[in-house]
A tleap script that builds the chain and sets N, CA, C and O, in Angstrom:
source leaprc.protein.ff14SB
mol = sequence {
  NMET ASP THR LEU THR ALA LEU ASP GLY THR
  ARG TRP SER GLY SER ALA GLU LEU TRP LEU
  ASP PRO LEU GLY ASN ASP ALA GLN LEU SER
  ALA CYS THR ILE THR ILE ASP GLY SER THR
  VAL ASN TYR THR TRP SER TYR GLU GLY ASN
  PRO GLN THR GLY ARG ILE VAL LEU GLY ALA
  ASP ASP ALA GLN PHE SER ASP THR TRP HIE
  GLN PRO GLU PRO MET ALA CYS ARG HIE LEU
  PRO ASP THR PRO GLY GLN PHE GLN VAL LYS
  GLY ALA TYR GLY PRO ASP GLY ASP TRP GLY
  TRP ARG ILE GLY LEU PHE GLN ARG PRO THR
  SER ASP GLU LEU VAL LEU GLN MET THR ASN
  ILE THR SER TRP GLY GLU GLU ALA ARG ALA
  VAL ARG MET VAL CYS ILE LEU VAL CGLY
}
set mol.1.N position { 0.900 -1.301 -0.016 }
set mol.1.CA position { -0.010 -0.093 -0.054 }
set mol.1.C position { 0.813 1.191 -0.050 }
set mol.1.O position { 1.725 1.201 0.777 }
set mol.2.N position { 0.678 2.221 -0.775 }
set mol.2.CA position { 1.303 3.411 -1.046 }
set mol.2.C position { 1.587 4.185 0.352 }
set mol.2.O position { 2.699 4.628 0.638 }
set mol.3.N position { 0.542 4.286 1.118 }
set mol.3.CA position { 0.753 4.973 2.275 }
set mol.3.C position { 1.544 4.592 3.306 }
set mol.3.O position { 1.631 5.311 4.302 }
set mol.4.N position { 2.225 3.410 3.204 }
set mol.4.CA position { 3.123 3.017 4.134 }
set mol.4.C position { 4.693 3.065 3.454 }
set mol.4.O position { 5.656 2.910 4.205 }
set mol.5.N position { 4.870 3.259 2.179 }
set mol.5.CA position { 5.960 3.244 1.444 }
set mol.5.C position { 7.222 3.955 2.103 }
set mol.5.O position { 8.355 3.474 2.078 }
set mol.6.N position { 6.887 5.120 2.674 }
set mol.6.CA position { 7.799 5.939 3.319 }
set mol.6.C position { 8.295 5.418 4.709 }
set mol.6.O position { 9.328 5.810 5.251 }
set mol.7.N position { 7.354 4.398 5.268 }
set mol.7.CA position { 7.700 3.936 6.566 }
set mol.7.C position { 8.217 2.499 6.520 }
set mol.7.O position { 8.515 1.845 7.520 }
set mol.8.N position { 8.288 2.108 5.352 }
set mol.8.CA position { 8.848 0.623 5.195 }
set mol.8.C position { 10.138 0.437 5.850 }
set mol.8.O position { 11.007 1.305 5.773 }
set mol.9.N position { 10.316 -0.717 6.530 }
set mol.9.CA position { 11.568 -1.003 7.208 }
set mol.9.C position { 11.736 -0.415 8.591 }
set mol.9.O position { 12.689 -0.777 9.280 }
set mol.10.N position { 10.902 0.433 9.015 }
set mol.10.CA position { 11.063 1.307 10.210 }
set mol.10.C position { 10.559 0.313 11.388 }
set mol.10.O position { 9.720 -0.576 11.237 }
set mol.11.N position { 11.300 0.669 12.711 }
set mol.11.CA position { 10.879 0.066 13.896 }
set mol.11.C position { 10.602 1.268 14.847 }
set mol.11.O position { 11.251 2.314 14.850 }
set mol.12.N position { 9.515 0.964 15.677 }
set mol.12.CA position { 9.178 2.089 16.668 }
set mol.12.C position { 9.077 1.495 18.125 }
set mol.12.O position { 9.005 0.273 18.251 }
set mol.13.N position { 9.071 2.221 19.097 }
set mol.13.CA position { 8.906 1.644 20.553 }
set mol.13.C position { 8.302 2.877 21.134 }
set mol.13.O position { 8.576 4.032 20.810 }
set mol.14.N position { 7.367 2.451 22.116 }
set mol.14.CA position { 6.857 3.200 23.004 }
set mol.14.C position { 5.854 2.740 23.982 }
set mol.14.O position { 6.230 1.724 24.566 }
set mol.15.N position { 4.542 3.228 24.388 }
set mol.15.CA position { 3.792 2.887 25.310 }
set mol.15.C position { 2.435 2.669 24.720 }
set mol.15.O position { 1.999 3.388 23.821 }
set mol.16.N position { 1.745 1.623 25.260 }
set mol.16.CA position { 0.403 1.302 24.839 }
set mol.16.C position { -0.694 1.405 25.885 }
set mol.16.O position { -0.536 0.872 26.983 }
set mol.17.N position { -1.808 2.079 25.579 }
set mol.17.CA position { -3.000 2.072 26.393 }
set mol.17.C position { -3.941 1.207 25.980 }
set mol.17.O position { -4.203 1.066 24.786 }
set mol.18.N position { -4.556 0.526 26.966 }
set mol.18.CA position { -5.664 -0.483 26.815 }
set mol.18.C position { -6.896 -0.066 27.712 }
set mol.18.O position { -6.857 -0.232 28.931 }
set mol.19.N position { -7.895 0.434 27.127 }
set mol.19.CA position { -9.129 0.744 27.956 }
set mol.19.C position { -10.224 -0.365 28.091 }
set mol.19.O position { -10.927 -0.651 27.121 }
set mol.20.N position { -10.348 -0.919 29.169 }
set mol.20.CA position { -11.389 -1.807 29.330 }
set mol.20.C position { -12.524 -1.701 30.383 }
set mol.20.O position { -13.437 -2.517 30.503 }
set mol.21.N position { -12.318 -0.429 31.230 }
set mol.21.CA position { -13.449 -0.116 32.074 }
set mol.21.C position { -14.697 0.379 31.143 }
set mol.21.O position { -14.509 0.812 30.006 }
set mol.22.N position { -15.882 0.282 31.689 }
set mol.22.CA position { -17.064 0.766 30.977 }
set mol.22.C position { -17.047 2.223 30.622 }
set mol.22.O position { -17.465 2.693 29.563 }
set mol.23.N position { -16.487 2.926 31.682 }
set mol.23.CA position { -16.385 4.443 31.326 }
set mol.23.C position { -15.316 4.997 30.359 }
set mol.23.O position { -15.393 6.107 29.833 }
set mol.24.N position { -14.280 4.085 30.172 }
set mol.24.CA position { -13.173 4.496 29.371 }
set mol.24.C position { -12.177 5.559 29.888 }
set mol.24.O position { -11.454 6.293 29.215 }
set mol.25.N position { -12.306 5.476 31.314 }
set mol.25.CA position { -11.359 6.481 32.038 }
set mol.25.C position { -10.095 5.889 32.475 }
set mol.25.O position { -9.171 6.665 32.719 }
set mol.26.N position { -9.904 4.545 32.620 }
set mol.26.CA position { -8.689 4.070 33.222 }
set mol.26.C position { -7.964 3.022 32.190 }
set mol.26.O position { -8.444 1.963 31.787 }
set mol.27.N position { -6.864 3.507 31.907 }
set mol.27.CA position { -6.183 2.802 30.934 }
set mol.27.C position { -5.143 1.705 31.556 }
set mol.27.O position { -4.505 1.985 32.571 }
set mol.28.N position { -5.014 0.544 30.951 }
set mol.28.CA position { -3.937 -0.245 31.356 }
set mol.28.C position { -2.673 0.020 30.453 }
set mol.28.O position { -2.819 0.040 29.231 }
set mol.29.N position { -1.541 0.205 30.974 }
set mol.29.CA position { -0.293 0.514 30.271 }
set mol.29.C position { 0.664 -0.542 30.077 }
set mol.29.O position { 0.852 -1.358 30.980 }
set mol.30.N position { 1.311 -0.609 28.949 }
set mol.30.CA position { 2.213 -1.482 28.664 }
set mol.30.C position { 3.391 -0.993 27.614 }
set mol.30.O position { 3.173 -0.018 26.894 }
set mol.31.N position { 4.445 -1.590 27.561 }
set mol.31.CA position { 5.398 -1.183 26.403 }
set mol.31.C position { 4.777 -1.684 25.180 }
set mol.31.O position { 3.867 -2.513 25.139 }
set mol.32.N position { 5.333 -1.123 24.199 }
set mol.32.CA position { 4.709 -1.763 22.931 }
set mol.32.C position { 5.922 -1.440 21.779 }
set mol.32.O position { 6.790 -0.577 21.908 }
set mol.33.N position { 5.763 -2.313 20.676 }
set mol.33.CA position { 6.631 -1.828 19.492 }
set mol.33.C position { 5.795 -1.958 18.259 }
set mol.33.O position { 4.898 -2.801 18.223 }
set mol.34.N position { 6.032 -1.201 17.289 }
set mol.34.CA position { 5.586 -1.307 15.839 }
set mol.34.C position { 6.619 -1.455 14.930 }
set mol.34.O position { 7.647 -0.786 15.034 }
set mol.35.N position { 6.422 -2.393 13.910 }
set mol.35.CA position { 7.299 -2.350 12.809 }
set mol.35.C position { 6.604 -2.496 11.597 }
set mol.35.O position { 5.565 -3.148 11.495 }
set mol.36.N position { 7.239 -1.817 10.543 }
set mol.36.CA position { 6.450 -1.620 9.152 }
set mol.36.C position { 7.406 -2.514 8.143 }
set mol.36.O position { 8.621 -2.408 7.975 }
set mol.37.N position { 6.572 -3.334 7.590 }
set mol.37.CA position { 7.377 -4.320 6.640 }
set mol.37.C position { 6.445 -4.322 5.336 }
set mol.37.O position { 5.419 -4.999 5.268 }
set mol.38.N position { 6.866 -3.574 4.410 }
set mol.38.CA position { 5.967 -3.496 3.244 }
set mol.38.C position { 4.617 -2.951 3.443 }
set mol.38.O position { 4.490 -1.775 3.782 }
set mol.39.N position { 3.580 -3.725 3.255 }
set mol.39.CA position { 2.226 -3.291 3.493 }
set mol.39.C position { 1.707 -4.030 4.814 }
set mol.39.O position { 0.501 -4.191 5.003 }
set mol.40.N position { 2.569 -4.420 5.617 }
set mol.40.CA position { 2.191 -4.981 6.937 }
set mol.40.C position { 2.740 -4.183 8.169 }
set mol.40.O position { 3.866 -3.695 8.269 }
set mol.41.N position { 1.837 -4.151 8.982 }
set mol.41.CA position { 2.096 -3.488 10.233 }
set mol.41.C position { 1.905 -4.374 11.261 }
set mol.41.O position { 0.789 -4.817 11.532 }
set mol.42.N position { 3.109 -4.730 11.980 }
set mol.42.CA position { 3.285 -5.683 12.974 }
set mol.42.C position { 3.379 -4.983 14.409 }
set mol.42.O position { 3.996 -3.923 14.510 }
set mol.43.N position { 2.812 -5.531 15.439 }
set mol.43.CA position { 3.070 -4.768 16.761 }
set mol.43.C position { 3.085 -5.710 17.987 }
set mol.43.O position { 2.568 -6.821 17.877 }
set mol.44.N position { 3.588 -5.365 19.015 }
set mol.44.CA position { 3.731 -6.025 20.223 }
set mol.44.C position { 3.266 -5.200 21.374 }
set mol.44.O position { 3.412 -3.978 21.348 }
set mol.45.N position { 2.766 -5.751 22.286 }
set mol.45.CA position { 2.205 -5.192 23.494 }
set mol.45.C position { 2.086 -6.287 24.625 }
set mol.45.O position { 2.470 -7.437 24.409 }
set mol.46.N position { 1.542 -5.902 25.842 }
set mol.46.CA position { 1.243 -6.916 26.694 }
set mol.46.C position { -0.031 -6.687 27.747 }
set mol.46.O position { -0.461 -5.546 27.919 }
set mol.47.N position { -0.543 -7.695 28.361 }
set mol.47.CA position { -1.718 -7.571 29.187 }
set mol.47.C position { -1.357 -8.309 30.276 }
set mol.47.O position { -0.952 -9.465 30.161 }
set mol.48.N position { -1.496 -7.604 31.592 }
set mol.48.CA position { -1.153 -8.250 32.657 }
set mol.48.C position { 0.150 -9.101 32.668 }
set mol.48.O position { 0.248 -10.176 33.260 }
set mol.49.N position { 1.096 -8.532 31.982 }
set mol.49.CA position { 2.410 -9.363 31.935 }
set mol.49.C position { 2.501 -10.271 30.827 }
set mol.49.O position { 3.612 -10.723 30.550 }
set mol.50.N position { 1.445 -10.621 30.117 }
set mol.50.CA position { 1.478 -11.588 28.987 }
set mol.50.C position { 1.654 -10.876 27.810 }
set mol.50.O position { 0.874 -9.986 27.473 }
set mol.51.N position { 2.815 -11.270 27.032 }
set mol.51.CA position { 2.980 -10.690 25.757 }
set mol.51.C position { 1.915 -10.848 24.754 }
set mol.51.O position { 1.252 -11.879 24.866 }
set mol.52.N position { 1.626 -10.083 23.844 }
set mol.52.CA position { 0.659 -10.060 22.825 }
set mol.52.C position { 1.192 -9.536 21.434 }
set mol.52.O position { 1.993 -8.601 21.422 }
set mol.53.N position { 0.787 -10.084 20.336 }
set mol.53.CA position { 1.279 -9.658 19.120 }
set mol.53.C position { -0.118 -9.432 18.172 }
set mol.53.O position { -1.171 -10.048 18.331 }
set mol.54.N position { 0.116 -8.511 17.264 }
set mol.54.CA position { -0.968 -8.268 16.259 }
set mol.54.C position { -0.213 -7.799 14.982 }
set mol.54.O position { 0.983 -7.519 14.896 }
set mol.55.N position { -1.157 -7.772 14.013 }
set mol.55.CA position { -0.848 -7.458 12.628 }
set mol.55.C position { -1.941 -7.001 11.841 }
set mol.55.O position { -3.070 -7.474 11.971 }
set mol.56.N position { -1.659 -6.112 11.035 }
set mol.56.CA position { -2.558 -5.426 10.081 }
set mol.56.C position { -1.916 -5.654 8.735 }
set mol.56.O position { -0.854 -5.062 8.539 }
set mol.57.N position { -2.383 -6.399 7.805 }
set mol.57.CA position { -1.954 -6.611 6.504 }
set mol.57.C position { -2.872 -5.899 5.429 }
set mol.57.O position { -4.028 -6.272 5.226 }
set mol.58.N position { -2.290 -4.873 4.770 }
set mol.58.CA position { -2.862 -4.043 3.973 }
set mol.58.C position { -3.038 -4.661 2.422 }
set mol.58.O position { -2.056 -5.151 1.865 }
set mol.59.N position { -4.200 -4.619 1.830 }
set mol.59.CA position { -4.351 -4.973 0.445 }
set mol.59.C position { -4.778 -3.644 -0.279 }
set mol.59.O position { -4.933 -2.588 0.334 }
set mol.60.N position { -4.931 -3.763 -1.442 }
set mol.60.CA position { -5.221 -2.617 -2.410 }
set mol.60.C position { -6.621 -2.053 -1.884 }
set mol.60.O position { -6.728 -0.850 -1.647 }
set mol.61.N position { -7.709 -2.941 -1.701 }
set mol.61.CA position { -9.120 -2.309 -1.135 }
set mol.61.C position { -9.425 -2.966 0.214 }
set mol.61.O position { -10.431 -2.596 0.819 }
set mol.62.N position { -8.654 -3.888 0.718 }
set mol.62.CA position { -8.938 -4.442 1.907 }
set mol.62.C position { -7.678 -4.560 2.885 }
set mol.62.O position { -6.544 -4.128 2.678 }
set mol.63.N position { -8.113 -5.187 3.900 }
set mol.63.CA position { -7.085 -5.452 5.031 }
set mol.63.C position { -7.369 -6.676 5.980 }
set mol.63.O position { -8.548 -6.964 6.185 }
set mol.64.N position { -6.487 -7.331 6.505 }
set mol.64.CA position { -6.705 -8.274 7.484 }
set mol.64.C position { -6.056 -7.878 8.853 }
set mol.64.O position { -4.899 -7.461 8.907 }
set mol.65.N position { -6.852 -8.025 9.954 }
set mol.65.CA position { -6.376 -7.703 11.212 }
set mol.65.C position { -6.524 -8.767 12.159 }
set mol.65.O position { -7.589 -9.360 12.331 }
set mol.66.N position { -5.349 -9.038 12.840 }
set mol.66.CA position { -5.289 -10.176 14.015 }
set mol.66.C position { -4.456 -9.759 15.090 }
set mol.66.O position { -3.431 -9.097 14.927 }
set mol.67.N position { -4.914 -10.163 16.240 }
set mol.67.CA position { -4.217 -9.846 17.455 }
set mol.67.C position { -4.429 -11.026 18.475 }
set mol.67.O position { -5.533 -11.556 18.601 }
set mol.68.N position { -3.289 -11.428 19.221 }
set mol.68.CA position { -3.529 -12.518 19.916 }
set mol.68.C position { -4.343 -12.531 21.037 }
set mol.68.O position { -4.674 -13.576 21.597 }
set mol.69.N position { -4.759 -11.180 21.472 }
set mol.69.CA position { -5.700 -11.050 22.607 }
set mol.69.C position { -6.956 -10.589 22.187 }
set mol.69.O position { -7.958 -11.053 22.731 }
set mol.70.N position { -7.062 -9.694 21.246 }
set mol.70.CA position { -8.252 -9.049 20.794 }
set mol.70.C position { -9.025 -9.842 19.647 }
set mol.70.O position { -10.255 -9.887 19.603 }
set mol.71.N position { -8.241 -10.423 18.782 }
set mol.71.CA position { -8.896 -10.788 17.603 }
set mol.71.C position { -7.892 -12.035 16.957 }
set mol.71.O position { -7.183 -11.879 15.963 }
set mol.72.N position { -7.986 -13.142 17.653 }
set mol.72.CA position { -7.001 -14.216 17.238 }
set mol.72.C position { -7.226 -14.778 15.686 }
set mol.72.O position { -6.255 -15.213 15.067 }
set mol.73.N position { -8.333 -14.752 15.186 }
set mol.73.CA position { -8.694 -15.115 13.922 }
set mol.73.C position { -8.593 -13.973 13.052 }
set mol.73.O position { -9.163 -12.982 13.508 }
set mol.74.N position { -8.015 -13.811 11.891 }
set mol.74.CA position { -7.944 -12.709 11.196 }
set mol.74.C position { -9.253 -12.314 10.747 }
set mol.74.O position { -10.053 -13.152 10.330 }
set mol.75.N position { -9.564 -10.866 10.821 }
set mol.75.CA position { -10.736 -10.154 10.685 }
set mol.75.C position { -10.594 -9.438 9.304 }
set mol.75.O position { -9.691 -8.631 9.086 }
set mol.76.N position { -11.419 -9.739 8.506 }
set mol.76.CA position { -11.454 -8.921 7.142 }
set mol.76.C position { -11.946 -7.476 7.424 }
set mol.76.O position { -12.919 -7.255 8.146 }
set mol.77.N position { -11.243 -6.536 6.837 }
set mol.77.CA position { -11.569 -5.023 7.044 }
set mol.77.C position { -11.532 -4.398 5.689 }
set mol.77.O position { -10.860 -4.886 4.780 }
set mol.78.N position { -12.256 -3.312 5.551 }
set mol.78.CA position { -12.281 -2.503 4.384 }
set mol.78.C position { -11.550 -1.202 4.699 }
set mol.78.O position { -11.579 -0.721 5.832 }
set mol.79.N position { -10.885 -0.631 3.670 }
set mol.79.CA position { -10.337 0.718 3.939 }
set mol.79.C position { -11.271 1.716 3.996 }
set mol.79.O position { -12.259 1.668 3.263 }
set mol.80.N position { -11.085 2.656 4.802 }
set mol.80.CA position { -12.086 3.967 4.796 }
set mol.80.C position { -11.470 5.103 4.052 }
set mol.80.O position { -10.646 5.810 4.632 }
set mol.81.N position { -11.767 5.307 2.954 }
set mol.81.CA position { -11.230 6.263 1.959 }
set mol.81.C position { -11.501 7.804 2.388 }
set mol.81.O position { -12.525 8.133 2.987 }
set mol.82.N position { -10.523 8.674 2.037 }
set mol.82.CA position { -10.588 10.019 2.360 }
set mol.82.C position { -10.485 10.154 3.942 }
set mol.82.O position { -11.177 11.037 4.450 }
set mol.83.N position { -9.860 9.538 4.595 }
set mol.83.CA position { -9.497 9.632 6.065 }
set mol.83.C position { -8.261 9.919 6.382 }
set mol.83.O position { -7.367 9.419 5.699 }
set mol.84.N position { -7.924 10.809 7.512 }
set mol.84.CA position { -6.669 11.162 7.864 }
set mol.84.C position { -5.737 10.038 8.176 }
set mol.84.O position { -6.227 8.955 8.494 }
set mol.85.N position { -4.382 10.194 8.114 }
set mol.85.CA position { -3.546 9.247 8.603 }
set mol.85.C position { -2.925 8.492 7.308 }
set mol.85.O position { -3.180 8.772 6.137 }
set mol.86.N position { -2.019 7.432 7.789 }
set mol.86.CA position { -1.466 6.400 6.877 }
set mol.86.C position { -2.456 5.664 6.144 }
set mol.86.O position { -2.470 5.452 4.932 }
set mol.87.N position { -3.447 5.224 7.189 }
set mol.87.CA position { -4.630 4.368 6.825 }
set mol.87.C position { -5.575 4.479 7.865 }
set mol.87.O position { -5.218 4.843 8.985 }
set mol.88.N position { -6.918 4.160 7.563 }
set mol.88.CA position { -7.814 3.672 8.573 }
set mol.88.C position { -8.731 2.622 7.834 }
set mol.88.O position { -9.221 2.777 6.715 }
set mol.89.N position { -8.882 1.493 8.680 }
set mol.89.CA position { -9.712 0.421 8.169 }
set mol.89.C position { -10.798 0.238 9.086 }
set mol.89.O position { -10.796 0.750 10.206 }
set mol.90.N position { -11.814 -0.546 8.602 }
set mol.90.CA position { -12.932 -1.028 9.605 }
set mol.90.C position { -13.237 -2.456 9.339 }
set mol.90.O position { -13.181 -2.917 8.199 }
set mol.91.N position { -13.558 -3.155 10.373 }
set mol.91.CA position { -14.152 -4.627 10.332 }
set mol.91.C position { -15.258 -4.804 11.230 }
set mol.91.O position { -15.533 -4.048 12.162 }
set mol.92.N position { -15.873 -5.839 10.901 }
set mol.92.CA position { -17.239 -6.223 11.894 }
set mol.92.C position { -16.788 -7.508 12.553 }
set mol.92.O position { -16.114 -8.347 11.956 }
set mol.93.N position { -17.191 -7.631 13.826 }
set mol.93.CA position { -17.260 -8.812 14.616 }
set mol.93.C position { -18.504 -9.009 15.319 }
set mol.93.O position { -19.394 -8.159 15.274 }
set mol.94.N position { -18.628 -10.235 16.057 }
set mol.94.CA position { -19.750 -10.475 16.957 }
set mol.94.C position { -20.545 -11.501 16.135 }
set mol.94.O position { -20.360 -11.737 14.941 }
set mol.95.N position { -21.507 -12.113 16.981 }
set mol.95.CA position { -22.279 -13.117 16.300 }
set mol.95.C position { -23.145 -12.788 15.189 }
set mol.95.O position { -23.501 -13.645 14.381 }
set mol.96.N position { -23.506 -11.540 15.118 }
set mol.96.CA position { -24.188 -10.930 13.949 }
set mol.96.C position { -23.496 -10.071 13.155 }
set mol.96.O position { -24.069 -9.412 12.287 }
set mol.97.N position { -22.031 -9.987 13.404 }
set mol.97.CA position { -21.454 -8.957 12.847 }
set mol.97.C position { -21.773 -7.599 12.972 }
set mol.97.O position { -21.383 -6.868 12.061 }
set mol.98.N position { -22.325 -7.157 13.795 }
set mol.98.CA position { -22.908 -5.896 14.255 }
set mol.98.C position { -22.277 -4.960 14.968 }
set mol.98.O position { -22.718 -3.833 15.196 }
set mol.99.N position { -20.935 -5.537 15.439 }
set mol.99.CA position { -19.975 -4.762 16.330 }
set mol.99.C position { -18.806 -4.557 15.443 }
set mol.99.O position { -18.654 -5.336 14.501 }
set mol.100.N position { -17.872 -3.488 15.663 }
set mol.100.CA position { -16.754 -3.166 14.761 }
set mol.100.C position { -15.604 -2.744 15.478 }
set mol.100.O position { -15.636 -2.345 16.642 }
set mol.101.N position { -14.677 -2.827 14.835 }
set mol.101.CA position { -13.282 -1.987 15.037 }
set mol.101.C position { -12.870 -1.111 13.890 }
set mol.101.O position { -12.856 -1.471 12.713 }
set mol.102.N position { -12.540 0.057 14.337 }
set mol.102.CA position { -11.892 0.982 13.330 }
set mol.102.C position { -10.506 1.108 13.873 }
set mol.102.O position { -10.365 1.313 15.079 }
set mol.103.N position { -9.403 0.996 13.032 }
set mol.103.CA position { -8.121 0.955 13.258 }
set mol.103.C position { -7.301 2.026 12.390 }
set mol.103.O position { -7.490 2.016 11.174 }
set mol.104.N position { -6.509 2.839 12.875 }
set mol.104.CA position { -5.828 3.880 12.202 }
set mol.104.C position { -4.459 3.955 12.485 }
set mol.104.O position { -4.096 3.693 13.632 }
set mol.105.N position { -3.574 4.294 11.568 }
set mol.105.CA position { -2.324 4.475 11.871 }
set mol.105.C position { -2.015 5.971 11.334 }
set mol.105.O position { -2.353 6.399 10.230 }
set mol.106.N position { -1.298 6.687 12.342 }
set mol.106.CA position { -1.104 8.120 12.113 }
set mol.106.C position { 0.358 8.497 12.675 }
set mol.106.O position { 0.766 8.179 13.792 }
set mol.107.N position { 1.165 9.320 11.594 }
set mol.107.CA position { 2.333 9.823 11.906 }
set mol.107.C position { 2.091 11.264 12.397 }
set mol.107.O position { 1.561 12.060 11.623 }
set mol.108.N position { 2.414 11.606 13.515 }
set mol.108.CA position { 2.113 12.910 14.021 }
set mol.108.C position { 3.282 13.939 13.203 }
set mol.108.O position { 4.490 13.699 13.183 }
set mol.109.N position { 2.680 15.016 12.606 }
set mol.109.CA position { 3.475 15.769 11.850 }
set mol.109.C position { 4.590 16.678 12.573 }
set mol.109.O position { 5.568 17.158 12.002 }
set mol.110.N position { 4.338 16.794 13.628 }
set mol.110.CA position { 5.197 17.820 14.589 }
set mol.110.C position { 6.494 17.087 15.289 }
set mol.110.O position { 7.417 17.672 15.857 }
set mol.111.N position { 6.338 15.585 15.104 }
set mol.111.CA position { 7.317 14.809 15.828 }
set mol.111.C position { 7.690 13.554 15.119 }
set mol.111.O position { 7.176 13.332 14.022 }
set mol.112.N position { 8.498 12.750 15.616 }
set mol.112.CA position { 8.813 11.502 15.133 }
set mol.112.C position { 8.001 10.254 15.851 }
set mol.112.O position { 8.484 9.183 16.217 }
set mol.113.N position { 6.775 10.650 15.940 }
set mol.113.CA position { 5.959 9.746 16.741 }
set mol.113.C position { 4.979 8.995 15.708 }
set mol.113.O position { 4.504 9.555 14.720 }
set mol.114.N position { 4.761 7.795 16.025 }
set mol.114.CA position { 3.718 6.873 15.238 }
set mol.114.C position { 2.698 6.487 16.106 }
set mol.114.O position { 2.997 5.883 17.136 }
set mol.115.N position { 1.327 6.794 15.795 }
set mol.115.CA position { 0.286 6.371 16.658 }
set mol.115.C position { -0.561 5.260 16.010 }
set mol.115.O position { -1.028 5.482 14.893 }
set mol.116.N position { -0.772 4.204 16.556 }
set mol.116.CA position { -1.671 3.011 16.148 }
set mol.116.C position { -2.850 3.341 17.163 }
set mol.116.O position { -2.623 3.582 18.349 }
set mol.117.N position { -4.085 3.335 16.631 }
set mol.117.CA position { -5.155 3.669 17.355 }
set mol.117.C position { -6.479 2.616 17.043 }
set mol.117.O position { -6.794 2.453 15.864 }
set mol.118.N position { -6.999 2.136 17.769 }
set mol.118.CA position { -8.112 1.214 17.688 }
set mol.118.C position { -9.430 1.500 18.419 }
set mol.118.O position { -9.434 1.710 19.632 }
set mol.119.N position { -10.429 1.507 17.759 }
set mol.119.CA position { -11.746 2.005 18.276 }
set mol.119.C position { -12.815 0.968 18.217 }
set mol.119.O position { -13.096 0.433 17.144 }
set mol.120.N position { -13.353 0.698 19.204 }
set mol.120.CA position { -14.421 -0.339 19.322 }
set mol.120.C position { -15.788 0.265 18.881 }
set mol.120.O position { -16.172 1.260 19.496 }
set mol.121.N position { -16.431 -0.152 18.048 }
set mol.121.CA position { -17.833 0.266 17.709 }
set mol.121.C position { -19.064 -0.524 18.161 }
set mol.121.O position { -19.069 -1.721 17.875 }
set mol.122.N position { -19.992 -0.075 18.752 }
set mol.122.CA position { -21.054 -0.819 19.359 }
set mol.122.C position { -21.997 -1.183 18.247 }
set mol.122.O position { -21.931 -0.608 17.160 }
set mol.123.N position { -22.894 -2.148 18.505 }
set mol.123.CA position { -23.891 -2.534 17.522 }
set mol.123.C position { -24.854 -1.454 17.257 }
set mol.123.O position { -25.562 -1.500 16.251 }
set mol.124.N position { -24.938 -0.267 18.289 }
set mol.124.CA position { -25.923 0.868 17.962 }
set mol.124.C position { -25.041 1.896 17.532 }
set mol.124.O position { -25.607 2.989 17.557 }
set mol.125.N position { -23.825 1.947 17.135 }
set mol.125.CA position { -23.123 2.840 16.447 }
set mol.125.C position { -22.180 3.794 17.408 }
set mol.125.O position { -21.568 4.761 16.955 }
set mol.126.N position { -22.145 3.417 18.722 }
set mol.126.CA position { -21.408 4.363 19.587 }
set mol.126.C position { -19.936 3.739 19.489 }
set mol.126.O position { -19.726 2.527 19.536 }
set mol.127.N position { -18.900 4.759 19.340 }
set mol.127.CA position { -17.573 4.517 19.381 }
set mol.127.C position { -16.835 4.819 20.592 }
set mol.127.O position { -16.973 5.896 21.172 }
set mol.128.N position { -15.988 3.823 21.028 }
set mol.128.CA position { -15.462 3.881 22.189 }
set mol.128.C position { -13.687 3.746 22.058 }
set mol.128.O position { -13.274 2.968 21.198 }
set mol.129.N position { -12.887 4.337 22.725 }
set mol.129.CA position { -11.413 4.003 22.541 }
set mol.129.C position { -11.222 2.677 23.112 }
set mol.129.O position { -11.886 2.297 24.076 }
set mol.130.N position { -10.285 1.922 22.512 }
set mol.130.CA position { -9.937 0.630 22.960 }
set mol.130.C position { -8.455 0.539 23.281 }
set mol.130.O position { -8.046 0.085 24.350 }
set mol.131.N position { -7.561 1.051 22.179 }
set mol.131.CA position { -6.220 0.915 22.196 }
set mol.131.C position { -5.535 2.002 21.559 }
set mol.131.O position { -5.841 2.347 20.418 }
set mol.132.N position { -4.630 2.562 22.215 }
set mol.132.CA position { -3.647 3.331 21.607 }
set mol.132.C position { -2.190 3.212 21.693 }
set mol.132.O position { -1.685 3.207 22.816 }
set mol.133.N position { -1.482 3.120 20.703 }
set mol.133.CA position { 0.026 2.907 20.850 }
set mol.133.C position { 0.848 4.301 20.346 }
set mol.133.O position { 0.785 4.748 19.200 }
set mol.134.N position { 1.557 4.832 21.351 }
set mol.134.CA position { 2.395 5.957 20.786 }
set mol.134.C position { 3.875 5.675 20.919 }
set mol.134.O position { 4.468 5.485 21.981 }
set mol.135.N position { 4.387 5.673 19.720 }
set mol.135.CA position { 5.776 5.159 19.698 }
set mol.135.C position { 6.790 6.283 18.965 }
set mol.135.O position { 6.306 7.163 18.253 }
set mol.136.N position { 7.953 6.200 19.152 }
set mol.136.CA position { 8.941 6.857 18.702 }
set mol.136.C position { 9.878 6.221 17.776 }
set mol.136.O position { 10.072 5.048 18.094 }
set mol.137.N position { 10.519 6.592 16.749 }
set mol.137.CA position { 11.381 5.939 15.691 }
set mol.137.C position { 12.681 5.456 16.518 }
set mol.137.O position { 13.342 6.178 17.264 }
set mol.138.N position { 12.904 4.166 16.256 }
set mol.138.CA position { 14.091 3.480 16.807 }
set mol.138.C position { 14.933 2.836 15.751 }
set mol.138.O position { 16.003 2.310 16.058 }
set mol.139.N position { 14.528 2.855 14.608 }
set mol.139.CA position { 15.361 2.355 13.488 }
set mol.139.C position { 14.754 2.147 12.263 }
set mol.139.O position { 15.414 1.733 11.310 }
savepdb mol mol.pdb
quit
């Protein structure tokens, strides 16, 4: 995918925030990494000391998202055109496929920070923050 060309081969390290409380006020923190390999974004993080990994593989019009904790089976996603960032994709899950994830990758223009953000979307359309990884370039 063209949007990742300038980031190909880069490695990033930083802090991950995971929101699990119903009000979305308390984040669980962990160290994280993001690597860009062609059209694939790989990341690591941890939950309660247990290492986790995830991957977003971008295609021309679609993407596949998987995460050892959130989404162990790859989820088909579609690109959200004309949205900010390197990319934003959206996928559906749940018994009826009426819940969703919106995932975006953003490079902050005023710094060498890369942000991977995931939003959970309820069946009635409400969006809530789920994950944010803020990393700096390490190589």
